[in-house]
C-alpha positions, 0 to 999 in steps of 0.5 A: 548683736553688738560686741558685748552681746556676742561676747556674753553669748560666747561665754554663756555657751562655754559655761552651759557646754561645760556644765553639761559635761561637753567640750566647748571651744576653751575651758571656761574660767570662773573668777570672783573679786573678793576681799583680797581687793581691799589692800590694792584699792586704798579702802577698808573692809568696813567700807566695802561691806557697808558701801555697796556703791563703793564695792560695785564701783571697784568691780566695775573698775577691774572688769575691763582688764580681766578676761574670764567667763563666769563671775562669782561676785564682788568683795563682800558676801552680803550687806550688813545693814539688813542684819543691823536693822534687826539687831542681829547677834549672828555676826560681827562686821568690820568696824562694828565688833571687829577691827575695820580691816578684819573680815566678818565673824560668825557668832556660833551658839545653840540658838535652838535648844535640845527641847526645841526639836519636836516643835521645830520638826512639826513646823520649821517655819513657824518655829523659826518665826516664833523662836529663832528670830527673837533668839538671834535679833535684839530688835525682835525679842518681843514678837508682835511689838511695835519695835519688832514690827518696825525692825522687820520692816527695816530689815526687809527693806534693806534686803530688798535694797541690797537685791535691787542694787546688786541686780542693777550692778550685774545688769550693768556688768553684763551689758558693758563687759559681757560677763556671765553670773555663776548662779541663781538661787541659794540653798544648803544641806539640811544637816548644815541648816541644823548644824550651822545656824541652829544647834552649832557644832558642839550641839549637833555633835552631841545630838548625834550621840544623845538624840540621833532620831531627832536629828534625822527627823529634823533633817527630813523636815528641813529638806522640802524647805531647802528645795524650795529655797533653791528654786524660789530665790532663782525665780524661774531660772533653770539655766544656772545652778543654785549655790550650796556651800557645804560645811559639815559634810567635809571629812573629817567633821563626821566619820563615814558612818555618821556622814552616810546616816545623817548628812548624805540622805537629806542632801541627796534628797535636796539635790534630787528635788531640785533636779526634778524641777530642772535646777542643778546645784553648785555643790560647793564641796569645801574641804576634803570630800574624797572619801565620799566620791562614790556616794556622790556619783550616785546622784542623777547625771548633770545634777551638780557642778562639783567644786574641788577644794582639797578633795583629791582632784585625780580621784574626783576626775576618775569617779565623777568625771563625765557624770558631772562638771568639775570646777576648781583646780587652783588651790587657794593656798597657792594663790596666797603663798605661791608665785606666778610661775607656780600658778602657771604650772598648776593651771596647766596641770589642772587643765591637762588632768581635769579638763582634757575631755571637757566638763571642767571649769577652771577656778580657785579651789574654794573661797579666795582668802583676803591675803591672796596676791593679785598678780597670782589671780591675774596669772591664773586667768591668763594661763587658763586662756593660754593652756585652755584652748581645745 
């Protein structure tokens, strides 16, 4: 093997050992080159969102100077042209709907109405094709029409192009820099599928009072689809976790009774369904999940990586440590408002408290904001290497 292949294998072994709650040679470090990079590279949000080659070139430019193990991705989450091709109403992207130096905005509405529950539950995919897509896309307003058919082809082609370009970039970064990708595949909690995309926050909260049985039936119907989504997007890979951003489950969006009744059963079933196929979940616990740690501990061992955002880190270690790998340790607010000295202190504290027995990945607590300071992010990596040797 050449030097980069050896480096990749070292980092991969480090990652897999931590995922399995073992103790590698050092604490693995996860890192993403997010929107914060814009202010340091003389570009705009619009340019990095719409120009994939530009976005990927920024990553290629920065990687040589960064010694981390697990790469979480480049500056933008997705490529807007695949939404634009279908006249999507879901988002406003930089330069189109919002300022060229503003991040994207999600347009939350009740794209699914209360009367749609029964039809949706009977056949979720059929309902999505016949009703949801026309509701969220101006170009798909008349299903089966020439215009709609062309828009679907254009959107699918853009999606394929984005995937191909991104895959080629990751292959390049792996070969040239020895990096390991964080995961393969994507899924969501069934309640989030319903509450984020279909009913919206207001709609789903009203439903919990007015039609709770329909919410439960819909979450149950969504579950097998979300299991399949997490597997299909990953192909045959079971080494790496599928990513699941968990939104409405954070306290106090729901009270504990609502969480245990409506949110947890279908999410638990999704995780168990994935794990039965050998696929674990990156349980991206955005916000505070402290009240629910004991319930999460009931999951099969090793079936998740638990991301610590504002969850009580010591409590997470106490309840989940040894059963599941923990990831996080550096609050995103500290990366924005802190100093390199404070970052060093936090990294050492987190490694001492969360990583002393292994089963820990050093990372930002959640999504790094666009106003984070580059010097703080670099200090996070350097401090992890200094304090993270076992």
